[in-house]
N, C-alpha and C positions, 0 to 999 in steps of 0.2 A: 632391539635387542632381542625383545620380548613379544615380539608380533608372529605369529604364524607365518609362511611363507605362501604367494598364492600360488608357487608351482615346488616338482622336487626333482631331482635329476637319479634318476636309475641307471645305477652304474653297471646293471646288467653283469656281464662276465668277464670284464675288462675292457681296456685296451687291444681287440685285435682286429686291427683295419684289414690285415692281408688275409685275416681269415673272412671278414663279414659278409661278402659274395658266396662263397660256399656255404656258409652257415645258413643265409636269408634261403636259400635252395634247397638245402638240408629238411629247414623246420616249414620250409611252404610243401615238399610231398610229406612231410610229417601230417601238418595239421590237414591237407588236401584228404591225406589216407585215412586220418582217423574220423573227420568230419562222413566222408564217401562210405566209411564199413557201418558208421553207427547209426546213422540214417538207413541204409541197407535192412541193418538187422531188424531194426524199428520197422519198416517198412514191411519187412515179412515176417514177424509178430502178428503185423494188423490183419493183412490180407490172405496169409494163410491157415486156413481153420485147424489143422492139426500142431498148430501152436499156439492154440487159444487153450492155455494150462497155465496155472498158480507160476510154473518154473519161469515159464518163454513171458507171462504177463509181468514179473519183475525181472526178466533180460532186459524187455522192451523197456521199461524206462529207464535201467540203468544205463542203456545206448543213449536216449533221449538225453541224461545228466550229465554224460561225459561227453555229448555233443557243445551241449552249453559249459561245462568246466573247460573245457580246453579255449573257447571262445573267448574265455575271460581275458586270457593271458597272451595266448599267439599270436592275435591280430595283433595286438598294440608292440613284440616283441616285435613280429616281422616289420613294421612299419617304422621303428626305431632303427630296424639292420638297413633299412632300403632307404632312408634318408637322413640317417650318421644323427635324428635328433631323438634326444633322451631322455628328454624332459618332458612332465607331464603334472597335468593340473592339479592342484591340490583336491579338487571337487571330483575328478578325474580318478583321483588315487584312493579318494575311499569310495567312493563306486566302485572299482576294481576290486576293492580292499574285502569290500561288502557282497557281491555277488562272487568272489573265489570262498568266500567264507563260508555262506550258505549253500554252494554245490558239491565243496570238499564236506561239510558235516552233513549235509543229504546223502553223500555216497556213505560216509560212516555207516550211518543208518540205514540206509538200503541194504548195503554190503549184511548186515547182518538180522535184517528181514530176511535175508535170500539163507543165511547160515541156517532158521529158524525154519523155513520152508521142505531143508533139504532133511533137518533131522527128525521132520514128521515124518516125510517120506518115506527115511530110510529105517526108524526107531517104531512110529505107529504107523504103519505100513495101511492097517486096517481100517482107522480110524483117519486118515489122511484125506479122504474126499470130504468127513464131516469136520473136521475144525477147520482146512483151509479152502472154505467157500469163498466165491467172488467179494461178498460182502467184508471178508475179513481179509483179504486181499487188496481191496481200493482202501479199508481202512488202516494197512501198515505201510501204505505206501504214503498217505496221505498225512498220517503222523511224519514219517522221514523227513518231509517236505517241509511241516510246518514245524517239528525241531529245527532244521536247520534256518531254516529262516528267523524264527526268535530268537537262535543262540545269535547269529551273525546281526541282529538290530539292535545285542547289549550289546557287543564288542564293537562294534563301528559306533556306536554313541559315543563310547567312553572317549574311543581314540581320538573320533573327531572334537573333543572338547579340550583334547591336551594342547599345549599352547607348546610350540617349536620353533627354537631357535640355534644358533650355531650353525655349521653347517645342514645345506638344504640336501645333500647325498645320501638317497638310499644302498647302500651295499648290496642289491639286491638285483633281480629281474625282473622283478613286478613287486607290488605294495603288499606287503606280509607284516604278520603283527609287532612278530620281535623285530624286525628291520626298522619299523616305523616309531618302537616306542625308544629305542635309541637316541632321537633324535628328541624326546620329549626332555624341555626342561622343567617340568614342574613334576611335583614329589609322585612318582605313581606306587613307592611305598604301598599305601592303602589299597592298592587293585592288588596285590598279590595273592590276599585270601578268595578275591569275587575271582581271580583266573585261574586260580586251581580249581575250583567249583567248575567254571565253563572248559577246560580242559579235561574234567572226570568226563560231565557231559557229552560233550561231542567229540572226544577218541577213546578214552580208559573205556568207559561204561559200554559202548559199541564192542569196544575189539573184545574184551572180557568173554560178553555174551555171544561172539562170535564165536571164542577160544572155546565155553564149556560147550556149545551146540557142535564141535566139532570134536572136542574129547568123547562128547558119547556118540556121534556116528563112528567116528573110530571104532571102539568099542563095540555098537553092534558090529560094525564087519566085520570084527576078528571073531563073534563069535559063529558068523556064515561058516558051516562046516565043508561047503565045495570051494574046490577055487575060482570054477567060472563062477559060480556066485558072488563073490569078494570081487573079484574084478567087473561084476558088472553093476552093483553096488557102488564101487567107487569113481567109475567110471562117472556116473550120473551129479558129483560133485567135486572132482579132480579140477574143470575148468573153473569154477566160481572159488577154487581152494589156493589156483595159482595165483586170479587174480588178488585176492586177499593176501598172500604173503607180500605181495608185491607192494602194494598200495601199503598196507599198515607199517611193512617192515621197514620201507624207507620213511612213511610219515615219522614213527615213532623216533626212529635215531636222528633226523631233523630237530624235532621239539621237544629230545632231553638230549641231546650235544648241548654244551655251552658255546656260547657262539664268541669265541675267543681266535685272535686274529689266524691264526697257525689253521683254525677249524671253520675256518667262515665260507671258504673255495671251496671245501668239502661238502658245508652245507648247502651251499648252492647249486654242486653237482647232483647232489642226492635228491633236491628239489625236483630235479629234473624227472626225474623215476614219476613219482607222484604227478607231476602237474602237465605232463608232456607224453610219456611213455606208457604210463596206465592206461590210458583212455584209448591211447595207438594201438596195444595190445588186447584190450578188451574186447573187440573184432575178430580182430584172428584169431585168438586162443578161441574163443564159443563157436567158429566156424569151421575150423582147422580141425576141430576135437570131437565137433556135436556132428554126428551124422545128422537127425530131423533139420538142423539147420543148413546142413550141406544140401538133403532132399529138397527141402522146401526152396533153396535158390536155384537148383537145377530144375524146378517148374517154372516159376516166373520168368528165368534165362529161354 
């Protein structure tokens, strides 16, 4: 009873045999649009010289990240819907947990870096070119990826050293931190302070940084006397603000709500927003609400 299982069972959204086929086609369509849309934005940022600016450099990295991010969960979920096999090996589960944690944390930091870029562009317009150089952009993106990699290594190392006993069923549609901890039969109380520090580093700190940036941005926009000037300033950060609201809003609710039995299904539904819908709406929001991206797409086509 004190041996870790060789495989886990992902319960997913529950036994929905009648919805399995339509759910497969819906998720397949979402995944296809997500991958094509994000790759297209990345290609546009690379090939169009008008998009070779810090803002679009961050956007290209975000789109590349979203492609990897959705690919850690959706292909496995699609395969289980297609063949009915919901089991996942212990090594596969740890790999999925590592890459999901790495990409999710990196996205938190990258969104924070994008908010800092918008802060400089709106609040420090005269110093923007000298402060946000290509060297600074590369350092900020590299720091985001490095932060995600290191934090995910720590959490995955802790989870992989736990002893799992009892039922091997994970009440989720992917290998996540809290559902995995619920299966551990070792004492995890000693990990509580470490978990608090890690959650602050990978979620709370970038969220507070992003929030502080937008407080200054909104204050600067409200000080603009002309209505046209305010609209123009707000339009430069409205797309990013929309993505941030969807991503952080659902992420914070899921990880702050207790995983009681009545709330578990709600947690899984909200998890769909930051794991599946955010990578989908990212290319749609930035392409439909951005004139320069639409112009670059028109030239390519």
